[in-house]
Residue frames as a rotation matrix with the C-alpha (Angstrom) as fourth column:
UNK 1
0.589 0.808 0.022 0.00
0.808 -0.589 -0.006 0.01
0.008 0.021 -1.000 -0.02
UNK 2
-0.224 -0.656 0.721 1.42
0.600 -0.676 -0.428 3.38
0.768 0.336 0.545 -1.00
UNK 3
0.381 0.205 -0.902 2.01
0.859 -0.440 0.263 6.13
-0.343 -0.874 -0.344 1.50
UNK 4
0.497 -0.329 0.803 3.04
0.328 -0.785 -0.525 9.78
0.803 0.525 -0.282 1.33
UNK 5
0.286 -0.459 -0.841 5.80
0.895 -0.184 0.405 11.33
-0.341 -0.869 0.358 3.37
UNK 6
0.731 -0.096 0.676 6.53
0.212 -0.909 -0.358 15.05
0.649 0.405 -0.644 3.52
UNK 7
0.380 -0.708 -0.595 9.93
0.919 0.214 0.332 15.95
-0.108 -0.673 0.732 4.82
UNK 8
0.929 -0.147 0.340 11.42
-0.086 -0.978 -0.188 19.35
0.361 0.146 -0.921 5.66
UNK 9
0.378 -0.886 -0.269 15.20
0.887 0.430 -0.169 19.46
0.266 -0.175 0.948 5.76
UNK 10
0.988 -0.113 0.101 16.99
-0.136 -0.954 0.267 22.32
0.066 -0.277 -0.959 7.71
UNK 11
0.329 -0.943 -0.043 20.59
0.535 0.149 0.832 23.28
-0.778 -0.297 0.553 7.86
UNK 12
-0.192 -0.461 -0.866 22.87
-0.651 -0.600 0.464 24.42
-0.734 0.653 -0.185 5.01
UNK 13
-0.219 0.260 0.940 20.80
0.393 0.906 -0.159 22.59
-0.893 0.335 -0.301 2.47
UNK 14
0.904 0.421 0.081 20.60
0.266 -0.401 -0.877 25.15
-0.336 0.814 -0.474 -0.32
UNK 15
0.714 -0.635 -0.293 23.43
-0.696 -0.604 -0.387 25.81
0.069 0.481 -0.874 -2.73
UNK 16
-0.211 -0.766 0.607 25.01
-0.769 0.513 0.381 22.41
-0.603 -0.387 -0.698 -2.10
UNK 17
-0.672 -0.004 -0.741 23.38
-0.599 0.591 0.541 20.23
0.435 0.807 -0.399 -4.77
UNK 18
-0.727 0.381 0.571 20.80
-0.358 0.499 -0.789 18.93
-0.586 -0.778 -0.226 -2.32
UNK 19
0.229 0.938 -0.260 17.85
-0.707 -0.023 -0.707 18.88
-0.669 0.345 0.658 -4.73
UNK 20
0.369 -0.175 -0.913 19.73
-0.855 0.321 -0.407 17.19
0.365 0.931 -0.031 -7.54
UNK 21
-0.820 -0.572 -0.008 21.39
-0.501 0.726 -0.472 14.59
0.276 -0.383 -0.882 -5.22
UNK 22
-0.447 0.703 0.552 17.92
-0.412 0.386 -0.825 13.74
-0.794 -0.597 0.117 -3.88
UNK 23
0.515 0.633 -0.579 16.51
-0.800 0.112 -0.589 13.32
-0.308 0.766 0.564 -7.38
UNK 24
-0.135 -0.687 -0.714 19.52
-0.795 0.505 -0.336 11.10
0.591 0.522 -0.614 -8.31
UNK 25
-0.907 -0.124 0.403 19.02
-0.380 0.652 -0.656 8.98
-0.181 -0.748 -0.639 -5.11
UNK 26
-0.055 0.983 0.176 15.17
-0.630 0.103 -0.770 8.78
-0.774 -0.153 0.614 -5.74
UNK 27
0.159 0.084 -0.984 15.92
-0.963 0.233 -0.135 7.11
0.218 0.969 0.118 -9.17
UNK 28
-0.756 -0.563 -0.333 17.05
-0.457 0.819 -0.346 4.01
0.468 -0.109 -0.877 -7.25
UNK 29
-0.841 0.531 0.102 13.65
0.155 0.417 -0.896 3.58
-0.518 -0.738 -0.433 -5.67
UNK 30
-0.556 0.719 0.417 10.08
0.661 0.079 0.746 3.24
0.504 0.690 -0.520 -6.79
UNK 31
-0.153 0.498 -0.853 8.86
0.739 -0.515 -0.434 6.64
-0.656 -0.697 -0.289 -5.61
UNK 32
-0.090 0.213 0.973 7.28
0.790 -0.580 0.200 9.67
0.607 0.786 -0.116 -7.11
UNK 33
0.610 0.378 -0.696 7.07
0.737 -0.593 0.324 13.24
-0.291 -0.710 -0.641 -5.94
UNK 34
0.581 -0.391 0.714 9.32
0.293 -0.718 -0.632 16.29
0.759 0.576 -0.303 -5.68
UNK 35
0.125 -0.554 -0.823 11.97
0.938 -0.205 0.280 18.17
-0.323 -0.807 0.494 -3.83
UNK 36
0.411 0.053 0.910 12.20
0.525 -0.830 -0.189 21.99
0.745 0.555 -0.369 -3.80
UNK 37
-0.721 -0.686 -0.100 13.95
0.569 -0.504 -0.650 24.89
0.395 -0.526 0.753 -2.14
UNK 38
0.441 0.849 -0.290 11.88
0.878 -0.340 0.337 26.99
0.188 -0.404 -0.895 0.30
UNK 39
0.505 -0.143 0.851 12.19
0.125 -0.964 -0.236 30.73
0.854 0.225 -0.469 0.88
UNK 40
0.893 -0.084 0.443 13.31
-0.442 -0.356 0.823 30.24
0.089 -0.931 -0.355 4.42
UNK 41
-0.031 -0.999 -0.042 16.43
-0.992 0.036 -0.119 28.32
0.121 0.038 -0.992 3.42
UNK 42
-0.226 0.073 0.971 15.03
-0.435 0.885 -0.167 24.85
-0.872 -0.460 -0.168 3.98
UNK 43
-0.751 0.015 -0.660 14.34
-0.600 0.403 0.692 22.11
0.276 0.915 -0.294 1.49
UNK 44
0.014 0.840 0.543 11.00
-0.751 0.367 -0.549 20.32
-0.661 -0.400 0.636 1.24
UNK 45
-0.880 -0.221 -0.420 10.42
-0.449 0.675 0.585 16.87
0.154 0.704 -0.693 -0.19
UNK 46
0.187 0.894 0.408 7.11
-0.798 0.380 -0.468 15.09
-0.573 -0.238 0.784 -0.84
UNK 47
-0.737 -0.427 -0.524 7.39
-0.645 0.677 0.356 11.43
0.203 0.600 -0.774 -1.89
UNK 48
0.330 0.869 0.369 4.94
-0.883 0.422 -0.205 8.71
-0.333 -0.258 0.907 -2.46
UNK 49
-0.140 -0.380 -0.914 5.42
-0.661 0.723 -0.200 4.97
0.737 0.576 -0.352 -2.65
UNK 50
0.567 0.269 -0.779 5.60
0.294 0.817 0.496 1.76
0.770 -0.510 0.384 -0.68
UNK 51
0.959 -0.108 0.262 6.70
-0.283 -0.430 0.857 2.32
0.020 -0.896 -0.443 2.84
UNK 52
0.552 -0.803 0.224 9.88
0.551 0.553 0.624 0.27
-0.625 -0.221 0.749 2.39
UNK 53
0.141 -0.453 0.880 10.83
0.927 -0.251 -0.277 2.36
0.347 0.855 0.385 -0.61
UNK 54
0.684 0.174 0.709 10.22
0.007 -0.973 0.232 5.64
0.730 -0.154 -0.666 1.18
UNK 55
0.931 -0.344 0.120 12.21
-0.143 -0.041 0.989 4.53
-0.336 -0.938 -0.087 4.20
UNK 56
0.320 -0.818 0.479 15.05
0.858 0.465 0.220 3.37
-0.403 0.340 0.850 1.95
UNK 57
0.327 -0.159 0.932 15.08
0.619 -0.709 -0.338 6.75
0.714 0.687 -0.133 0.25
UNK 58
0.892 0.005 0.452 15.24
-0.310 -0.722 0.619 8.64
0.330 -0.692 -0.642 3.57
UNK 59
0.736 -0.656 0.165 18.05
0.205 0.448 0.870 6.35
-0.645 -0.607 0.464 4.70
UNK 60
0.254 -0.670 0.697 19.93
0.964 0.117 -0.238 6.83
0.078 0.733 0.676 1.43
UNK 61
0.539 -0.046 0.841 19.72
0.119 -0.984 -0.130 10.69
0.834 0.170 -0.525 1.91
UNK 62
0.921 -0.223 0.321 21.01
-0.371 -0.243 0.896 10.29
-0.122 -0.944 -0.306 5.48
UNK 63
0.565 -0.706 0.427 23.84
0.450 0.697 0.558 8.07
-0.692 -0.123 0.711 4.27
UNK 64
0.548 -0.336 0.766 24.88
0.723 -0.269 -0.636 10.44
0.420 0.903 0.096 1.48
UNK 65
-0.581 -0.813 0.030 27.18
0.744 -0.546 -0.384 13.42
0.329 -0.201 0.923 1.70
UNK 66
-0.049 0.728 0.684 24.03
0.036 -0.683 0.730 15.46
0.998 0.060 0.007 2.35
UNK 67
0.545 0.287 -0.788 24.12
0.707 0.349 0.615 14.30
0.451 -0.892 -0.013 5.97
UNK 68
-0.419 -0.779 -0.466 26.83
0.907 -0.381 -0.180 16.79
-0.037 -0.498 0.866 6.70
UNK 69
-0.875 0.106 0.473 24.58
0.057 -0.946 0.318 19.68
0.481 0.305 0.822 5.69
UNK 70
0.082 0.996 -0.031 21.36
0.044 0.028 0.999 18.64
0.996 -0.083 -0.042 7.44
UNK 71
-0.849 -0.375 0.373 20.77
-0.312 -0.214 -0.926 19.82
0.427 -0.902 0.064 10.97
UNK 72
-0.560 0.730 0.392 17.17
-0.390 0.185 -0.902 18.85
-0.731 -0.658 0.181 11.26
UNK 73
-0.896 0.354 -0.268 14.76
-0.066 0.491 0.869 16.43
0.439 0.796 -0.417 9.44
UNK 74
-0.561 0.798 0.219 11.02
-0.507 -0.122 -0.853 16.87
-0.655 -0.590 0.473 10.08
UNK 75
-0.929 0.201 -0.311 8.91
-0.143 0.579 0.803 14.13
0.341 0.791 -0.509 8.53
UNK 76
-0.384 0.863 0.328 5.15
-0.589 0.044 -0.807 13.60
-0.710 -0.504 0.492 8.50
UNK 77
-0.944 0.106 0.312 3.06
0.278 0.766 0.580 10.89
-0.177 0.635 -0.752 6.86
UNK 78
-0.257 0.928 -0.270 -0.29
-0.641 -0.373 -0.671 11.24
-0.723 0.000 0.691 5.11
UNK 79
0.321 0.463 0.826 -2.44
0.311 0.772 -0.554 9.50
-0.895 0.435 0.104 2.63
UNK 80
-0.695 -0.697 0.178 -1.15
0.363 -0.126 0.923 9.38
-0.621 0.706 0.340 -0.87
UNK 81
0.063 0.744 -0.665 -2.84
-0.444 -0.576 -0.686 11.36
-0.894 0.338 0.294 -3.65
UNK 82
0.078 -0.172 0.982 -1.34
0.674 0.735 0.075 9.49
-0.735 0.656 0.173 -6.65
UNK 83
0.853 0.344 -0.392 -0.87
0.031 -0.783 -0.621 12.87
-0.521 0.518 -0.679 -8.34
UNK 84
0.171 -0.897 -0.407 2.75
-0.749 -0.387 0.538 12.31
-0.640 0.213 -0.738 -9.38
UNK 85
0.965 0.095 -0.246 4.05
-0.247 0.649 -0.719 10.46
0.091 0.755 0.650 -12.41
UNK 86
0.361 -0.910 -0.204 7.80
0.539 0.382 -0.751 10.66
0.761 0.161 0.628 -11.52
UNK 87
0.598 -0.253 -0.761 10.22
0.682 -0.340 0.648 12.22
-0.422 -0.906 -0.031 -9.00
UNK 88
0.052 -0.574 0.817 11.80
0.787 -0.481 -0.388 15.55
0.615 0.663 0.427 -9.86
UNK 89
-0.799 -0.399 -0.450 12.68
0.579 -0.716 -0.391 19.07
-0.166 -0.573 0.802 -8.81
UNK 90
0.410 0.901 0.144 9.75
0.906 -0.420 0.048 21.51
0.104 0.111 -0.988 -8.15
UNK 91
-0.733 -0.622 0.274 10.27
0.606 -0.781 -0.151 25.17
0.308 0.055 0.950 -8.51
């Protein structure tokens, strides 16, 4: 059963290739959604997929070089909408 996870990453997460790294990592999993820069300097990610795939994506982000730039990760789950066809950068 698909789920949706919305994550807010805080720290020095803009200007370090964060979004493009997340998109590249997401290609390894069966997930859809987006990642985007926020005006307050954080980065938001919305992803939908099977729970195991979502958790694997989150772990891959934590295990990547991005871990050095993240000071806080706030995640919440909700019902999936099925609105996404792929995973990419949102502007």
